[in-house]
KEKE-3310 file (N, C-alpha, C; in steps of 0.2 Angstrom, whole numbers, plus 5000, padded with zeros to 4 digits):
npx = (5004:5003:5011:5004:5006:5003:5001:4989:4989:4982:4982:4981:4976:4974:4962:4956:4955:4968:4972:4987:4999:5011:5026:5037:5054:5069:5084:5099:5111:5104:5104:5105:5093:5084:5087:5084:5070:5064:5063:5052:5036:5022:5027:5028:5037:5052:5060:5075:5080:5079:5074:5067:5074:5079:5084:5081:5078:5090:5107:5117:5130:5128:5119:5126:5137:5133:5123:5111:5101:5094:5089:5095:5084:5070:5056:5043:5033:5017:5006:4992:4983:4991:5002:5004:5005:5009:5016:5026:5033:5037:5046:5056:5061:5068:5078:5088:5099:5091:5096:5105:5109:5117:5120:5122:5129:5144:5142:5142:5134:5122:5114:5113:5105:5091:5074:5056:5043:5028:5011:4999:4988:4983:4993:5004:5001:5001:5015:5021:5016:5022:5035:5035:5033:5045:5054:5051:5054:5067:5071:5077:5079:5072:5079:5075:5066:5049:5043:5036:5031:5039:5044:5049:5063:5068:5083:5098:5099:5109:5109:5098:5092:5105:5111:5110:5117:5128:5139:5157:5166:5176:5184:5189:5195:5199:5194:5177:5162:5147:5136:5144:5152:5143:5139:5152:5153:5142:5145:5158:5154:5147:5134:5124:5130:5129:5115:5111:5117:5109:5096:5094:5086:5075:5079:5075:5082:5096:5110)
npy = (4994:5011:5025:5040:5053:5066:5076:5085:5101:5112:5129:5144:5159:5176:5176:5164:5146:5137:5124:5115:5105:5091:5086:5074:5071:5065:5071:5070:5080:5087:5101:5108:5104:5110:5123:5126:5123:5132:5144:5143:5149:5147:5137:5134:5130:5121:5107:5099:5082:5064:5049:5033:5022:5010:5013:5021:5038:5043:5049:5062:5058:5044:5041:5046:5038:5026:5011:5013:5014:5025:5040:5056:5068:5079:5088:5096:5109:5115:5126:5120:5128:5137:5131:5115:5097:5090:5100:5103:5091:5090:5101:5096:5084:5089:5096:5087:5073:5061:5050:5044:5031:5029:5039:5057:5068:5074:5068:5052:5036:5027:5036:5047:5045:5048:5050:5048:5050:5042:5040:5034:5027:5037:5047:5040:5037:5050:5053:5044:5047:5059:5056:5047:5057:5064:5055:5053:5065:5066:5055:5044:5031:5034:5034:5037:5031:5028:5027:5020:5031:5031:5034:5051:5059:5074:5083:5087:5103:5112:5109:5114:5126:5128:5135:5148:5152:5161:5157:5154:5143:5129:5125:5116:5126:5135:5145:5150:5160:5152:5153:5156:5145:5135:5139:5137:5123:5118:5122:5116:5103:5101:5101:5110:5112:5099:5097:5107:5102:5090:5093:5106:5120:5118:5116:5121:5128:5129:5139)
npz = (5000:4995:5004:5010:4998:4992:5004:5013:5019:5029:5030:5039:5032:5027:5018:5022:5023:5015:5004:5003:4994:4993:4986:4983:4978:4972:4967:4965:4973:4987:4990:4978:4972:4981:4980:4966:4966:4975:4968:4960:4955:4965:4973:4990:5000:5003:5008:5013:5014:5018:5011:5007:5012:5025:5038:5053:5056:5049:5048:5039:5037:5038:5027:5016:5017:5012:5011:5019:5011:5008:4999:4995:4996:4992:4999:4992:4995:4989:4981:4973:4965:4959:4953:4946:4949:4938:4931:4940:4940:4927:4926:4936:4930:4919:4926:4930:4926:4918:4912:4919:4930:4941:4950:4951:4940:4947:4958:4965:4968:4978:4986:4978:4967:4956:4958:4958:4970:4975:4980:4977:4964:4955:4956:4953:4939:4934:4936:4928:4915:4913:4913:4902:4892:4893:4890:4876:4871:4873:4865:4871:4884:4899:4915:4928:4942:4947:4963:4978:4991:5006:5023:5026:5031:5039:5034:5043:5051:5045:5032:5027:5016:5011:5001:5003:5013:5025:5032:5035:5025:5021:5005:4990:4983:4993:5007:5008:5008:5013:5003:4991:4991:4988:4975:4969:4970:4963:4950:4948:4949:4938:4935:4929:4916:4911:4911:4902:4891:4889:4889:4883:4878:4885:4898:4914:4925:4923:4922)
capx = (5000:5007:5010:5002:5011:5001:4998:4985:4990:4977:4985:4977:4978:4968:4956:4953:4959:4971:4975:4993:5001:5018:5029:5044:5058:5076:5088:5106:5112:5097:5105:5103:5086:5080:5088:5080:5062:5062:5062:5046:5030:5017:5030:5028:5042:5056:5064:5080:5079:5081:5069:5068:5079:5077:5087:5077:5082:5097:5111:5120:5136:5126:5116:5131:5142:5130:5121:5105:5096:5091:5091:5095:5078:5067:5049:5041:5026:5015:4999:4990:4980:4996:5007:5001:5009:5013:5021:5032:5037:5040:5052:5060:5065:5073:5083:5092:5101:5087:5099:5111:5106:5122:5121:5120:5134:5150:5141:5141:5132:5115:5110:5112:5101:5085:5067:5049:5040:5021:5007:4993:4988:4983:4999:5009:4999:5003:5022:5023:5014:5027:5041:5035:5034:5052:5058:5049:5057:5075:5073:5081:5076:5072:5080:5072:5060:5043:5044:5032:5034:5040:5045:5054:5067:5071:5090:5101:5098:5114:5108:5092:5094:5112:5114:5109:5121:5134:5145:5163:5167:5183:5183:5195:5197:5200:5189:5172:5156:5143:5133:5149:5155:5138:5140:5158:5152:5138:5149:5163:5151:5145:5126:5121:5133:5126:5108:5110:5118:5104:5089:5095:5083:5070:5081:5072:5086:5103:5112)
capy = (5000:5017:5030:5046:5057:5073:5078:5091:5105:5118:5135:5150:5165:5182:5174:5158:5141:5136:5118:5114:5098:5090:5082:5072:5069:5064:5073:5071:5084:5091:5108:5110:5104:5115:5130:5126:5124:5138:5149:5142:5152:5142:5133:5138:5128:5115:5104:5094:5076:5057:5044:5027:5018:5007:5016:5026:5044:5043:5055:5063:5053:5037:5041:5047:5033:5020:5005:5014:5013:5032:5045:5063:5070:5085:5088:5102:5110:5119:5128:5117:5133:5141:5126:5108:5092:5088:5105:5102:5085:5092:5105:5091:5079:5093:5098:5082:5069:5056:5044:5041:5028:5028:5045:5063:5073:5072:5064:5045:5032:5026:5041:5053:5043:5051:5046:5052:5046:5043:5036:5031:5025:5043:5050:5036:5038:5056:5053:5040:5051:5065:5052:5045:5063:5066:5050:5054:5072:5065:5049:5039:5028:5038:5029:5039:5027:5030:5023:5021:5035:5029:5039:5056:5062:5080:5083:5092:5110:5115:5107:5118:5133:5129:5139:5155:5153:5166:5154:5153:5136:5128:5121:5115:5133:5139:5147:5154:5160:5147:5154:5156:5138:5132:5140:5134:5116:5117:5123:5111:5096:5100:5100:5114:5110:5092:5098:5110:5097:5085:5096:5112:5126:5117:5115:5127:5131:5129:5145)
capz = (5000:4995:5009:5007:4994:4992:5010:5013:5024:5030:5032:5040:5029:5027:5015:5025:5023:5008:5004:4999:4993:4994:4981:4986:4973:4973:4961:4967:4979:4988:4990:4972:4970:4985:4977:4960:4966:4979:4963:4956:4957:4968:4978:4996:5004:5001:5014:5011:5019:5016:5010:5003:5015:5031:5044:5056:5058:5047:5048:5033:5036:5037:5020:5011:5017:5009:5015:5022:5006:5007:4994:4996:4993:4995:4999:4989:4996:4983:4980:4966:4962:4956:4950:4946:4950:4932:4929:4944:4938:4920:4928:4939:4925:4915:4930:4931:4921:4919:4909:4923:4936:4946:4954:4947:4939:4950:4964:4963:4973:4978:4989:4973:4962:4955:4959:4960:4975:4974:4986:4975:4957:4951:4956:4949:4932:4932:4935:4922:4909:4912:4911:4895:4888:4894:4886:4869:4869:4872:4861:4875:4890:4906:4920:4934:4943:4951:4969:4983:4996:5013:5028:5024:5037:5038:5035:5048:5049:5041:5025:5024:5013:5011:4995:5005:5020:5025:5036:5031:5024:5017:4999:4987:4981:4999:5011:5005:5011:5011:4996:4986:4991:4985:4968:4966:4970:4958:4943:4948:4948:4931:4935:4924:4910:4909:4910:4896:4885:4888:4888:4879:4880:4890:4905:4917:4930:4921:4921)
cpx = (5004:5006:5007:5007:5009:4997:4995:4986:4985:4981:4981:4980:4972:4962:4953:4958:4962:4974:4981:4995:5008:5020:5036:5048:5065:5080:5095:5106:5106:5098:5103:5096:5082:5081:5084:5072:5060:5061:5055:5040:5025:5020:5031:5034:5046:5060:5069:5079:5081:5075:5071:5072:5075:5079:5082:5081:5089:5101:5114:5126:5133:5123:5122:5136:5139:5128:5114:5099:5092:5093:5091:5089:5075:5059:5047:5034:5023:5008:4996:4986:4984:5001:5004:5007:5013:5018:5027:5037:5040:5047:5058:5064:5069:5078:5088:5094:5097:5090:5104:5108:5111:5124:5119:5127:5141:5149:5138:5138:5124:5111:5109:5108:5094:5079:5062:5046:5032:5018:5001:4993:4987:4989:5005:5007:5002:5011:5024:5021:5020:5034:5041:5036:5042:5056:5057:5053:5065:5076:5077:5077:5077:5073:5078:5066:5055:5043:5038:5035:5034:5041:5050:5056:5070:5079:5092:5100:5103:5113:5102:5094:5101:5115:5113:5113:5127:5140:5151:5165:5173:5181:5189:5199:5199:5194:5184:5166:5151:5140:5138:5152:5149:5139:5146:5157:5148:5141:5154:5160:5148:5137:5123:5123:5129:5119:5107:5111:5113:5098:5089:5090:5077:5072:5079:5077:5093:5105:5118)
cpy = (5006:5021:5036:5051:5065:5074:5084:5095:5111:5124:5141:5156:5170:5180:5167:5152:5139:5129:5118:5106:5097:5085:5080:5069:5069:5066:5075:5076:5088:5098:5111:5110:5109:5121:5131:5128:5129:5144:5148:5145:5147:5138:5137:5136:5122:5113:5099:5088:5070:5053:5038:5021:5014:5010:5021:5032:5044:5049:5056:5059:5046:5036:5041:5041:5026:5015:5006:5013:5020:5036:5051:5065:5077:5084:5095:5104:5116:5120:5125:5122:5137:5137:5119:5103:5090:5093:5104:5096:5086:5096:5100:5087:5083:5097:5093:5078:5062:5049:5041:5038:5027:5034:5051:5067:5070:5068:5057:5041:5032:5032:5047:5051:5047:5047:5051:5047:5047:5038:5033:5030:5032:5047:5046:5037:5045:5056:5049:5043:5056:5061:5050:5051:5065:5061:5051:5060:5070:5059:5044:5037:5032:5033:5031:5035:5031:5025:5025:5026:5032:5035:5044:5059:5068:5080:5088:5099:5114:5114:5111:5125:5134:5134:5146:5157:5158:5163:5154:5145:5135:5123:5120:5121:5138:5141:5152:5155:5155:5147:5153:5149:5134:5133:5137:5126:5115:5117:5117:5104:5095:5099:5104:5113:5104:5093:5101:5106:5092:5088:5102:5117:5125:5116:5122:5131:5132:5136:5146)
cpz = (5000:5001:5006:5004:4994:4999:5010:5019:5024:5033:5033:5036:5029:5024:5017:5024:5015:5009:5000:4999:4993:4989:4983:4980:4975:4966:4962:4973:4980:4989:4984:4970:4974:4982:4971:4962:4971:4974:4959:4959:4959:4973:4984:5001:5001:5006:5011:5016:5015:5016:5006:5006:5021:5037:5046:5058:5056:5047:5041:5032:5035:5029:5015:5011:5014:5014:5019:5017:5004:5001:4997:4992:4995:4995:4997:4991:4991:4984:4973:4962:4957:4951:4951:4947:4944:4930:4934:4942:4931:4922:4931:4934:4921:4919:4932:4925:4921:4915:4913:4930:4941:4950:4949:4947:4943:4956:4963:4969:4974:4981:4984:4967:4961:4956:4960:4965:4975:4980:4983:4967:4953:4951:4952:4941:4930:4931:4929:4916:4908:4910:4904:4890:4888:4889:4878:4867:4868:4867:4865:4881:4896:4911:4927:4936:4947:4957:4974:4989:5003:5018:5026:5031:5035:5039:5041:5046:5045:5034:5022:5022:5013:5007:4997:5010:5019:5029:5031:5031:5020:5011:4996:4984:4987:5002:5007:5009:5008:5004:4990:4985:4987:4977:4965:4965:4964:4951:4943:4946:4941:4930:4929:4917:4907:4907:4904:4890:4884:4886:4884:4882:4884:4897:4909:4922:4928:4919:4917)
residu = (MET:PHE:ALA:ARG:PHE:CYS:ALA:VAL:VAL:LEU:CYS:LEU:CYS:PRO:LEU:GLY:LEU:ARG:ALA:GLU:GLU:VAL:LEU:THR:VAL:ALA:GLY:GLY:CYS:PHE:TRP:CYS:VAL:GLU:ALA:ASP:PHE:GLU:LYS:VAL:ALA:GLY:VAL:THR:GLY:VAL:VAL:SER:GLY:TYR:THR:GLY:GLY:ALA:THR:VAL:ASN:PRO:THR:TYR:ASP:GLU:VAL:SER:GLY:GLY:GLY:THR:GLY:HIS:TYR:GLU:ALA:VAL:GLN:ILE:THR:PHE:ASP:PRO:ALA:ARG:VAL:SER:LEU:ASP:GLN:LEU:LEU:TYR:LEU:PHE:LEU:ARG:SER:VAL:ASP:VAL:THR:ASP:ALA:GLY:GLY:GLN:PHE:CYS:ASP:ARG:GLY:ASP:SER:TYR:ARG:THR:ALA:ILE:PHE:VAL:SER:ASP:ARG:ALA:GLU:LYS:ASP:THR:ALA:GLU:ALA:VAL:LEU:ALA:GLN:ALA:SER:ALA:GLU:LEU:GLY:ALA:VAL:VAL:LEU:THR:PRO:VAL:LEU:PRO:LEU:GLY:GLN:PHE:TYR:ARG:ALA:GLU:GLU:TYR:HIS:GLN:ASP:TYR:TYR:LYS:GLY:ASP:ASP:LEU:VAL:PHE:THR:ARG:ALA:GLY:PRO:LYS:ARG:GLN:ALA:ALA:ALA:TYR:GLU:PHE:TYR:ARG:GLU:ALA:CYS:GLY:ARG:ASP:ALA:ARG:VAL:ARG:ALA:LEU:TRP:GLY:GLY:THR:ALA:PRO:PHE:ALA:GLU)
# end
């Protein structure tokens, strides 16, 4: 039995109650996926975390070390009156390398694989339709799977909104403020270059 995927959250706002939904995807480094989807109109929040494994309350070191079965993932909360599930999935698939089953870009290993997590037949059908569209557009087999959503664990606080941070961190290029270190990592990892090469002008976030 699939777990709930589109959780309904009732939020008090000046005009009354508003229903929001949640999409969970894995697209390699969760810093990058979070940074991308926080730019999308209709998205009200993005949380980095872990899902798809058996370990309870896994840590970053456990997940990245392998063996827990978890993916680095994000939960995207959105207003379906402003952006739909299929639109978000369209954007997601064009922000990753769907032809790579061994990780993403410079990040290799199971925790960096891509996936779409769903909870019922309607959501599975939507995801598979968007995957089929992507495969037809590329003329290639899409290796991003559609999987049942299990428990999602929020990642450590230092991973949340990492791309906006101002802390001083050390990189291969020397000390940098966190936001600059994130940009250095993203470019050095080749994320945007590979996405542009794969998707061309339909890549929504590659700069």
